[in-house]
N, C-alpha and C positions, 0 to 999 in steps of 0.2 A: 704308587697308585694316586696319591694326592697330587704329585707333580703332573701326572698324565691328565687328571681331571682339569687342572688349571690351564694347561696347554690347549686342551680340547675346547675349553670355554673361550679362550682367547682366539682360537681359530674360528670358532663360530661367530665371534663378534666381528672379526675382520671380514668374514665372508658376507656378513649382512651390511657392511658399509658403515657400521656404527662406531668405529674406533678412530675417527678423525682426531688428530691432535690439534684442536682449535687454537690452543695457546700458542702454537708455532705458526699460525696463519695470521695474515693481516685482515683488517676489517673488510677490505675490498675483496680479498680472496674468499673469505667465508660468504660474503654477500653474493658474489658471482656464482659460487657453488649452489646457493639457494635458488638463484634464478634459473640455473640449468635444471635442477630438480623439478622446479615448478613447470618449466616449459616442456621437459621431456619425460618426466615421470608419470606413471599412471595415477598416482595418488597425490593430490595437491598438498595434503597434510604432511607429506614427507619433507617438504621444503621448510617446514616451520622451524625445525631445530636449528637450521642455519641462521635464519633471521633472528631467532631468539638469542642465539650465541653472539651475534653481532651486537645486539642491544646490551647483553650482559657484560661482554668483555671490552667493548668500546662505546660506553654510554654517551660520551660527549662528542661523538664525531657525526659527520654528515651521513655516514652509512648507518649509524644507529637510528637516525630519523627516518631514513628511507626504509630501513628494515622494519620499522614499526608499522608503516603504512603497508608494507608487503605482507606483514602478518595479518592484517585486517583483510587484505585481498585474498591470501591463501586460505584463510579460514572460511571466507565467504564462498570461495570456489569449491571447498570441500563440504560446503553446506553445514558448517559448524557456525551457525548464525549468532549465538550468544557470544562466542569467542571473537567472532568478527566485530561485533558491536563494542566489545570491551577494548580491543585493540584500537579501533577507530576513536572511541572516546578518549583513551589515553593520549592519542596523537593530538586531538584537539585540546586536550588539557595542557599538554607540554608545549605544543607549537601552534597556538591559536592564529598566529599571523603568517604562518608558513604558506607558500604558494600551493602546497598540497592539501591545505585545510579544506577547501571546497570538495575535493575528492574524498576525503575522510568522512565529511558530513554525508556525502552522497552514498558512500558504502554503508554507512549506518542506516540510512533510509532504505536502501536496497535490501539490507538484511531483514527488515520488517516486511517490505513489499513482496519479496520472494517467498515469504511464508504464508501469504494470504491464502486461505483455504477457499473451498467452494461456498456458495451462499448458504448452504444448509448448516454451516457450523458457526461457532462463536466468532464475532468480528472484532475482538479486541486488538488483534494484530493489525487489522485494517486501520483502526483509529491511530495506532502507534505509527504506522506507515505515513498516514496523512500528516501527523504532527511533524515527523522527521522530514518529509518531503517539502512541506511548507517552510521549514527552517532553511533548507537549501535554497529555495526560491527567493526567500526574503533576505537572507544573509549574503547570498552570493548570486545576485541577479545577473551579473555580467560574465559568470563563469560558463565554461563549455557544458556544464552539467545542468544548467537551469532549464533549458528546453526539454530535456529528458525527464527532469523532475516534475515539470508542469504536466507533461503527458501522463506520467504515471499517477500524479495526483488526481487528474480527471478520471482515470480508470478505477482508482481505488474509491473515489467518491461515488462513482456509478455503482461500484460493487456494494457499498453500503445501502444505496437506494434499492438495489435488487433484493437485499436481505429484508428491507422493510416491506417490499412488495410480496415477497414469498410468505411472510408471516400474515400480511393482510389478506392475501388470498386464502390462506389456511383458515382464518377466522370467518371469512366470508362464506366459504364452502360449508362451514358448520353452523352458519346462521348466527354467529356471534357478531352482529352488525356493528355495535358500538365499538368493540375492540378493533374490528376491521377499519372502521372510519378513522380511528386515531392513527393507524399506520399509513393509510392513504393520504391523510392530511399532512403527516410529517413529510411525505415525499413531495407533495405540491408546495409546501411552505419552505422546507429546508433543502430540498434536492431538485429545485425546479430547473436547474441547468443540465440535468441528467437525461438519459434516453427513456426514462420510466415515467415521466410526468404525464404523458398522454394516457397511458393505461391507468394511472392513479386516478385521473379525472373520470375516466369511464367507470372505474370501480366505485367511485363516489356516487355516480348516478345510480348504479345498481343498488348500493347499500341504502342510499337515502330513499329511493323508491320502495325498497322492501320495508322501510320503517314508516313510510307514508309522508315523508318530508319532501313534497313535491317542488316547493320553491327552491330548496337547496339543490335538488337534482337538476332543475332547469338551469340554475346558475352555473353548476359544474359543467353542463352541456354548453352554455354560452362561452365559458372560458376555453373549453375544448375546441369549439368552433372558431374562436377568435385566434388561437395560437396553433392549432393542430388540425385544420380543416382537411388537409391532405392525408391525415392518418386514418387507417382503417378503424381505429378506435372511435373516431368521431362518427363515422357512419353507423357503427354498432350503437353508440350512445343515442344518436338521433333517432334510430329505429326504436330503441327502448322508450324514449320519451313520446314519440309519435304513437306507439302502441297504447299509451295511456291518455292520448288526446292532448299531449303537452308539446311545447316547442322550447328550444334552447333560448333562454333569455334571463338576464339578471333580475332577480326579484328578492324582496325582503332585505334584511340588514345583517345577515350572517357573515361569518368570516370569509366565506366565498364571495359574497357581494362586495365586501370591502376590497378583496383581492382583485375582483373584476374591475372596479373603478380605479384602482391604482394602475392596472395594466393599461386601461384605456388612456390614462393620463401620462403614461410612460414612467410610472413610479413604482414599477413591480419589484425591482431589486432593492 
């Protein structure tokens, strides 16, 4: 009975494809099997054991180096993002000057970027994605991954601005004007290259008028008209000011007035 149980277990193991004698295979053979599993299998994670075995059995070969970057890729494809980052980081630690180092850094950034949630959730991963993407852009500016990293950086940056706007609108709707102003000011000052700046200026007009700060509202309208006159938010802001007998113009010495003067002189950024 004991012998039958052992034989049954062995048969099960063979039928699942888990009984490969890796010790009898070369590094290239194990690596190629991993590639086949990754390309043809339904689950990318099934290829991992092959790449891991290459690294374990043949640690100082070129295939071990290639297997490590493939571990990062397979883990990312399987949406095992923490494991993908760990493998990519190990590659960068062991082979910082390798020709695949830019790809390892890009995979690490991508593992954060692909986890970015909708704007209603915590944006910690967005910050991590920005840091990692900037690392790719600055360390490997001539690599084939630089342009993609720049595009994703801009999208992630816009995502953060969208989060600030969402919170600002929440406060504005509940008449917490000071809290709303802080959010919209952040967008205008720190995210001025995103697609949300025009709305942020319009919301500043709304909030400042609600608080009775007409000069600040007029200045926000002036900046909106100077940079975003074709935006529908400018017309809405103009109508708000006009309804109070006001016009868009820089007035006073607030942070908005300083920003307006800098923009006129070409010193905005």
